[in-house]
Structure formats: structure tokens, C-alpha cells
C-alpha positions as CSV (number, residue, x, y, z in Angstrom):
1,M,9.7,5.8,23.3
2,M,11.6,5.3,20.4
3,K,10.7,8.0,17.2
4,S,9.9,5.9,14.3
5,E,11.3,6.8,10.7
6,T,10.1,5.8,7.0
7,R,11.8,4.4,4.4
8,W,10.3,2.9,0.7
9,L,10.9,-0.4,-0.5
10,W,9.7,-1.6,-3.9
11,T,8.1,-4.9,-4.2
12,G,6.5,-6.5,-6.9
13,G,6.2,-3.3,-8.8
14,M,4.5,-1.5,-5.5
15,A,6.0,1.2,-3.6
16,V,5.9,0.1,0.2
17,L,6.7,2.8,2.9
18,L,8.5,1.3,5.5
19,A,8.7,2.7,9.3
20,T,11.5,1.2,11.3
21,A,12.8,2.4,14.8
22,P,16.1,4.1,14.8
23,A,17.9,1.2,16.6
24,L,16.9,-0.8,13.5
25,M,17.8,1.5,10.8
26,A,21.7,1.3,12.2
27,Q,21.8,-2.0,10.7
28,E,20.1,-0.8,7.0
29,A,22.1,-0.4,3.8
30,A,22.1,3.0,2.4
31,V,18.9,4.6,1.3
32,E,18.9,5.5,-2.6
33,T,16.4,7.4,-4.5
34,D,14.5,6.8,-7.8
35,L,14.1,8.9,-10.7
36,Q,10.5,10.4,-8.8
37,G,12.4,11.0,-5.8
38,N,11.1,8.2,-4.1
39,Q,13.2,6.5,-1.5
40,R,14.0,2.9,-1.9
41,M,15.4,1.1,1.3
42,E,17.7,-1.5,0.6
43,L,17.6,-4.7,3.3
44,P,20.5,-5.6,5.0
45,E,22.0,-9.1,3.5
46,N,20.4,-11.3,6.1
47,E,17.0,-9.6,5.9
48,G,13.8,-10.2,3.6
49,F,10.3,-8.9,3.6
50,Q,7.0,-9.9,3.5
51,T,4.3,-7.2,2.4
52,A,0.8,-6.7,4.3
53,F,-2.0,-8.5,2.7
54,P,-5.8,-7.6,2.5
55,K,-7.7,-9.9,4.9
56,P,-10.7,-11.6,3.5
57,G,-13.9,-10.0,3.7
58,N,-12.8,-6.3,3.7
59,P,-15.7,-4.4,1.8
60,I,-15.7,-3.3,-1.5
61,P,-16.7,0.7,-2.0
62,E,-20.0,1.2,-3.3
63,F,-21.0,2.7,-6.4
64,P,-22.0,6.4,-5.4
65,P,-25.9,6.2,-5.9
66,E,-25.9,9.9,-7.0
67,L,-23.9,8.8,-10.2
68,I,-25.7,6.2,-11.2
69,E,-27.2,7.3,-13.8
70,K,-24.6,9.1,-15.3
71,Q,-23.4,5.9,-17.3
72,E,-20.3,6.8,-17.2
73,G,-16.5,4.8,-17.0
74,P,-14.4,3.7,-16.2
75,I,-13.6,6.0,-13.2
76,Y,-10.0,5.8,-11.3
77,V,-9.5,6.7,-7.8
78,C,-6.1,5.8,-6.5
79,L,-5.4,5.7,-3.0
80,N,-2.4,5.1,-0.9
81,L,-3.2,3.2,2.7
82,H,-1.4,3.8,5.6
83,V,-1.2,0.3,7.2
84,S,0.0,0.1,10.8
85,D,2.7,-2.8,11.9
86,T,-0.8,-4.4,13.5
87,G,-2.6,-4.5,10.1
88,E,-4.7,-1.8,10.8
89,T,-5.6,0.8,8.2
90,R,-4.7,4.3,9.6
91,D,-5.2,6.7,6.7
92,A,-6.4,6.3,3.0
93,L,-5.3,9.2,1.1
94,P,-5.9,9.9,-2.7
95,S,-2.8,9.5,-4.9
96,W,-3.0,11.7,-8.4
97,G,-0.7,11.4,-11.4
98,S,0.7,7.9,-11.1
99,R,0.4,5.4,-13.6
100,G,-2.8,4.4,-14.4
101,C,-4.1,7.3,-12.2
102,P,-5.7,10.7,-12.9
103,A,-3.7,13.9,-12.5
104,R,-5.4,16.1,-9.7
105,E,-6.9,18.4,-12.3
106,D,-8.5,15.4,-13.7
107,A,-9.9,14.1,-10.6
108,P,-13.2,12.4,-10.7
109,D,-16.3,13.8,-9.0
110,A,-15.9,14.0,-4.9
111,H,-18.7,11.0,-4.5
112,Y,-16.1,8.6,-6.1
113,I,-13.4,9.8,-4.3
114,Y,-15.3,9.7,-0.5
115,S,-16.6,6.3,-1.7
116,A,-13.4,4.8,-2.0
117,I,-11.7,6.6,0.9
118,N,-14.5,6.0,3.4
119,T,-14.9,2.3,2.7
120,M,-11.2,1.5,2.2
121,R,-10.1,2.8,5.8
122,E,-12.1,0.2,7.3
123,W,-10.0,-2.6,5.1
124,K,-7.7,-4.6,7.9
125,F,-4.5,-6.6,6.9
126,E,-2.2,-9.5,7.5
127,P,0.5,-6.8,9.0
128,A,4.0,-6.3,6.9
129,F,7.0,-7.9,8.7
130,R,10.9,-7.7,7.8
131,C,12.3,-11.0,8.6
132,V,15.9,-11.9,9.7
133,F,17.9,-14.7,8.9
134,P,20.7,-16.2,10.5
135,K,24.0,-14.4,9.3
136,R,25.1,-17.3,7.4
137,E,21.9,-18.2,5.4
138,K,20.8,-16.4,2.3
139,P,17.5,-15.1,3.1
140,H,14.5,-15.5,1.0
141,P,13.6,-12.0,-0.1
142,Q,9.6,-13.1,0.6
143,C,10.4,-14.4,4.2
144,L,10.4,-17.9,3.1
145,G,12.2,-20.7,5.3
146,N,13.9,-20.5,8.6
147,Y,14.2,-17.1,9.8
148,K,15.0,-16.2,13.7
149,D,13.1,-12.9,14.0
150,E,10.2,-10.8,12.6
151,I,10.0,-7.2,12.7
152,P,6.5,-5.7,12.4
153,T,6.4,-2.8,9.7
154,A,4.2,-0.1,8.9
155,V,3.8,0.4,5.2
156,M,2.0,2.6,2.7
157,L,0.1,0.3,-0.2
158,A,-1.2,1.6,-3.4
159,F,-4.6,0.6,-4.4
160,R,-6.9,2.0,-7.7
161,V,-10.6,1.6,-7.0
162,V,-12.5,1.5,-10.6
163,F,-15.8,2.4,-10.7
164,D,-17.7,1.8,-13.9
165,N,-21.0,2.2,-15.0
166,S,-20.6,2.6,-18.9
167,N,-22.5,-0.3,-20.1
168,G,-25.3,0.0,-17.6
169,Q,-23.9,-2.5,-15.5
170,R,-22.4,-0.9,-12.4
171,E,-18.8,-2.6,-11.1
172,V,-16.6,-1.5,-8.5
173,R,-13.4,-3.4,-8.5
174,V,-9.8,-2.7,-6.5
175,E,-6.9,-3.3,-7.8
176,R,-3.4,-3.3,-6.5
């Protein structure tokens, strides 16, 4: 069994964690680091990447019943979802202090956090993959066209759950 390694890829303003086998990583270009210390993977010239997409019908977190009367919002809960190479959510972990997300010391009531985590751990995705084009073809970055191979890829996706009850009407939405 080959050991997997992980790398970051920035796509559409979203950090995506890639998990790849060592044999495949030997083909990759150098790994760069951005200002926040996150790694960014550069794909080889003949590869593209298709990120994971949520499948229709995934549940939306529920507004915690204990907090309905508080008339507060919007409340933000940011999560990193670890999505396997088969599209299963392996874990959902809080993310603190990134753009649009509260710092850990400003964390919302735990009921919001648990509602978001417990629901989003149930999410299913169309799996992410790297696409390999023939060496003579210029690849499309999102894997459109005639590529010769798909390499299933585990990723980490960032989401923000917004709980809003500020105007007396409860609303919960998930943003990417």
C-alpha cells in the first residue's frame, strides 16, 4: 500500500488540499508556499484539476432551537471539509480567522458550531480529480476536452455556514 501525501491547490479563490501517492508526486512541479504558509501545488504542464462539487440534496444545517429567541445574526461558522477521493466527507473541522470567519476568541455559541459540523459531515460530493492530457496537448485547467486519464484526488474544501435570525425570520445558508 502506498502512503499518500497532501498538497494545497488554489482554485477559484478557494484552497483545496490534494492527497496524492508518492509515485504521482514525482511527476509534480515544485511546491510553493504563500504568505500564510499554505502550500500550493503546481500541476505538471499536461494536467488539469477538477474540484469536488456538492451533490444535490445535501442537507442544510438547522438553526439551533435553543437560540431561536435570541434574534441575532448573522452568525458565521467556517468549516474545512475533508473530502475523500470517492466523494465522501471524512471530517468537518472549524476554521478560524480566515477572511469572513470569526477568530477563535470570537467563536459563536457551540450550538451553531455543532449544527454546522454534524450536518456537513453527511455531505456527499462528486469527487475531485486531476486529469492527464497527452503531452502534446495543452490541458484545460478544469479538465474540459480530451484527456487520457483521471486521477481521483482527496481534497479539503472551505465552507461558511451563515445563521441569521436578526430580522425575526430564521435563515441558514451555506457559502463557498
